[in-house]
N, C-alpha and C positions, 0 to 999 in steps of 0.2 A: 174332237169326240163328243160324244153325247153326255148331257147332262143327267143319265138314266140310274136310279139308285144301283148296286152291285148285284143286289137280290133278282133285281128284271134283268139285268146281263145274263147271270148264270142261268135263269128259267129259259131265257131265248137261246142260250149255244146249247141246253138239252134237247129243247124240240128241234131246232136244225139239226143235230145228231141224230133226234131218231129219224125226222125226215128223209136227211141222205142215206141212210141206211137202206130207206124203202126204193131211191131211186135206182133205175136200172143202168148196169154200165153198157154204154157204148163205143165202137170203135171208132175211128176217127172218120170214117164214111156216114156215121149215124147209126148204124145198125145194132142191134142188141149183140152184147160180149157175154156170153153165159159162163163165164171164168170170172167177171167182176162183180155177180152176183145181183141184187135188186130182185124186182118183180116188175113183169109187163114189158112193152116193145116202148124203146125211149119216144119215138114219134107218136105216141099214144098218150103218153105220161103230161097230165095236166097239171099235178101238183095237187094237194089237198087244202082246200081254202075253207073248210070247216074246222079247222084246226083252232081254236080260242089262244089269242096272243096275251100277255101281261099286258094292262095297260101302266 
């Protein structure tokens, strides 16, 4: 496993949960699933590289 301090791990988990909530739900064929939540179309989602990660 990683040698990161526990505080960084908790912060990374928080960031990951927030980003997962933004992801659009999709069906097995890759189409948007409106009941799954999220925003946008799955094929158009590129993520958010502007999120600062702890060092």
